[in-house]
C-alpha positions in Angstrom: 75.0 145.0 139.8 78.5 143.2 141.5 77.4 141.7 144.3 80.6 142.6 147.2 82.0 139.2 148.8 83.8 140.9 152.4 84.1 137.2 153.7 85.6 133.8 152.6 84.2 132.2 154.2 80.8 133.3 152.0 78.7 130.8 151.6 77.7 132.2 148.6 80.8 132.3 147.1 80.7 128.3 148.4 81.4 126.8 144.5 85.4 128.4 144.6 86.7 127.6 147.9 90.2 125.5 147.5 90.0 125.7 143.6 93.1 123.2 143.4 91.5 120.7 145.5 88.5 120.8 143.6 90.1 120.9 140.6 91.4 117.0 141.6 88.0 115.6 143.5 85.8 117.1 140.3 82.2 120.1 140.8 79.5 118.2 140.6 79.1 118.5 136.4 80.0 122.3 136.6 83.5 123.9 136.0 86.1 126.8 136.1 86.9 128.5 133.9 90.2 131.4 134.7 91.0 134.3 133.0 89.9 136.9 130.3 90.3 135.2 128.0 88.7 132.0 128.2 85.8 134.4 130.0 84.7 136.5 126.9 85.6 132.6 124.9 83.0 131.2 127.9 80.7 134.6 127.5 79.8 133.7 123.1 79.4 129.8 124.0 75.7 129.3 124.6 76.6 124.7 125.3 77.8 126.2 128.8 75.9 127.3 131.2 77.4 130.1 133.6 76.1 129.6 136.4 78.4 133.1 138.5 81.3 135.2 137.9 84.1 135.7 141.2 86.4 139.2 139.9 88.7 140.5 141.4 87.7 144.8 142.5 90.3 145.7 139.6 89.0 143.2 137.3 85.6 145.3 136.9 86.0 147.8 135.3 88.0 146.5 132.3 85.2 143.8 131.7 82.9 146.0 131.5 81.9 144.9 127.5 81.6 141.3 128.1 79.6 141.2 131.0 76.8 143.2 128.4 76.5 139.3 126.9 75.9 137.7 130.9 72.2 136.5 131.2 71.4 139.6 134.3 70.2 137.0 136.5 74.2 135.6 136.5 75.4 136.9 139.4 78.8 138.6 139.6 80.7 138.6 143.1 84.1 140.7 143.4 86.2 140.8 145.9 89.8 142.7 146.8 92.3 140.5 146.4 93.4 139.9 149.5 89.9 137.6 150.3 90.0 136.3 146.6 93.0 134.4 147.4 91.1 133.3 150.8 88.4 132.2 149.0 90.9 130.2 146.5 93.3 129.0 147.9 96.5 130.2 146.4 97.9 133.4 144.8 94.8 134.4 141.9 96.9 137.2 139.9 93.9 137.0 137.1 91.5 137.5 139.9 89.0 136.7 136.7 87.3 133.1 137.6 83.6 131.6 136.5 80.9 128.6 137.7 80.0 127.4 134.2 77.9 124.1 133.6 79.4 121.3 131.6 76.9 120.6 128.3 76.2 116.2 128.0 78.4 114.6 125.8 77.8 112.8 123.2 77.5 109.1 122.6 80.7 108.2 120.7 79.0 107.6 117.6 76.2 110.4 117.8 78.8 112.2 118.1 80.2 111.0 114.2 77.1 111.2 112.7 76.2 114.6 113.3 79.4 115.6 111.7 79.6 117.0 108.4 80.7 114.5 105.2 83.9 116.9 105.2 85.1 117.2 108.3 89.0 116.1 110.3 88.8 115.9 113.6 91.2 114.4 116.4 91.7 111.2 118.2 93.5 111.4 121.8 94.2 107.8 123.6 96.0 108.4 127.0 97.1 111.6 126.9 96.7 112.5 130.8 99.0 115.6 130.9 96.6 118.9 131.1 99.4 121.1 129.4 98.5 118.9 125.8 95.6 118.4 125.7 94.6 121.5 126.4 97.8 123.0 123.8 95.5 120.5 121.2 92.4 121.8 121.9 94.1 124.9 120.9 95.5 124.0 117.6 91.9 122.1 117.4 90.4 125.4 116.7 92.8 127.4 115.4 92.7 124.7 112.3 88.9 124.2 112.4 89.1 120.4 113.6 85.7 119.7 113.7 85.5 117.7 116.8 88.1 115.6 119.9 87.4 112.1 120.5 89.2 111.6 124.0 89.5 108.0 125.2 88.9 106.7 129.2 92.3 107.2 130.1 92.7 110.7 128.7 92.1 114.1 131.0 89.7 116.2 131.0 89.5 119.1 128.7 87.2 121.5 131.2 90.5 120.3 133.7 90.6 124.3 134.5 94.6 124.6 133.8 93.6 122.6 130.4 91.0 124.9 129.9 94.1 128.4 130.3 96.3 126.4 127.8 94.4 125.5 125.5 93.2 129.4 125.4 89.7 128.6 125.4 89.5 126.5 122.9 88.3 123.8 124.7 85.8 125.7 125.0 84.9 125.9 120.9 85.9 122.4 120.3 83.6 119.8 120.2 84.5 116.8 122.2 82.8 113.5 123.3 84.6 110.4 125.6 84.8 106.8 123.9 85.3 103.5 126.1 87.8 102.8 124.7 90.8 103.4 122.0 89.5 100.6 120.2 86.5 101.9 120.2 87.4 105.0 119.3 89.0 103.3 116.1 86.4 101.2 115.7 83.7 103.8 115.3 85.7 105.8 113.5 86.2 103.1 110.8 82.6 102.8 110.5 81.9 106.5 110.0 83.6 106.4 106.9 86.5 108.0 108.7 90.6 107.5 107.5 92.7 107.5 110.7 96.2 109.1 110.5 98.0 107.8 113.3 101.3 109.7 114.3 104.6 108.3 115.2 108.3 108.5 114.8 107.7 104.6 112.9 105.2 106.0 110.5 106.2 104.6 107.1 104.3 107.5 104.8 106.1 111.7 105.3 103.1 113.6 107.3 104.9 116.2 103.9 103.2 113.9 101.6 100.1 112.8 103.1 96.4 114.3 101.3 93.5 114.3 103.8 90.6 112.4 102.4 87.1 114.0 103.4 86.5 112.7 106.7 90.3 112.2 108.5 91.1 111.8 111.9 94.1 112.7 113.3 94.9 109.8 115.9 97.7 110.9 118.6 99.3 109.1 121.5 100.9 110.1 124.9 104.7 111.2 124.5 107.2 107.9 125.3 104.4 105.5 124.6 102.4 106.4 121.7 99.6 104.5 120.1 99.3 100.9 120.9 100.8 98.9 117.8 97.6 97.4 117.5 96.5 100.7 117.1 99.2 101.5 114.2 97.9 98.3 112.7 95.0 99.4 111.8 96.2 103.3 110.6 97.6 104.8 108.4 100.9 105.9 110.2 102.7 108.8 109.0 106.2 110.5 110.5 107.7 114.0 111.2 110.7 113.6 110.0 113.5 114.8 112.1 116.6 116.3 112.4 119.9 114.2 113.2 117.6 111.2 114.2 116.3 113.4 117.0 113.0 111.4 117.4 110.7 113.9 120.3 108.2 115.8 119.4 105.6 117.3 122.5 102.3 116.2 121.2 101.1 118.8 121.2 103.5 120.3 119.0 102.4 117.8 116.8 99.2 118.2 116.6 100.3 122.2 115.0 101.8 121.0 113.1 99.6 117.8 111.5 96.4 120.0 111.7 97.9 122.7 109.5 99.6 120.7 106.3 96.2 118.8 106.3 94.5 121.7 106.7 96.3 123.3 104.4 96.4 120.7 101.9 92.5 120.0 101.7 92.7 122.0 98.4 94.9 120.1 96.7 96.1 117.6 94.3 97.6 114.3 96.3 101.0 113.6 95.7 101.7 109.8 94.7 101.9 107.5 98.0 
């Protein structure tokens, strides 16, 4: 049964207090999921343990079917809009929040070893923008990538905004972290991945690239791009653009590249 919360200072909803500030400082191995679409995705992911839900009163009926998948011991708190806004610290228009526990990250080499023989992964180097990381996870989920690797400079894909932008893709696509970009490349090569690095100065055109059985798509931050030493160890690929314009949003780039690589899986390669 839903548990009505009438006092914003009720200790039972402490994990939801001052959401934005806690997004920045962390939540002791927990994360916040926001919105109906994301909640429905989360409820179907057994690797995450949901600890509680906080819902606006008017959202309860519309979620009745989804809540059937919720373990009976997970509390569902409800509050009116004014109380809920006071708890989280800003107007929470979606009226749906959940607290869940993070799954432990596998070591990089173990993560790669566990992937199938035919695998497509995405490697992120220096991506500190949560919108871009969320968009890349959304594309990775849409095009069936088996995993995402992040270096130590890339932001947390389970940050609330990143999950929301990913439309739950960050909860679907497995990921882990590499100690550094160099360690990521070394581990990918050791696991027999061909590394395709996207760069405006790439030596090949994406439309002529045929993916290997194990392919890693490497993406860098907008502006600086990928470090030269990583480009030197990779198959560099570009996406031609009109009128000499050479700047695509990195999340958009990932969608174009992932679509091409997945659509080319069963086609014969063009000559390089």
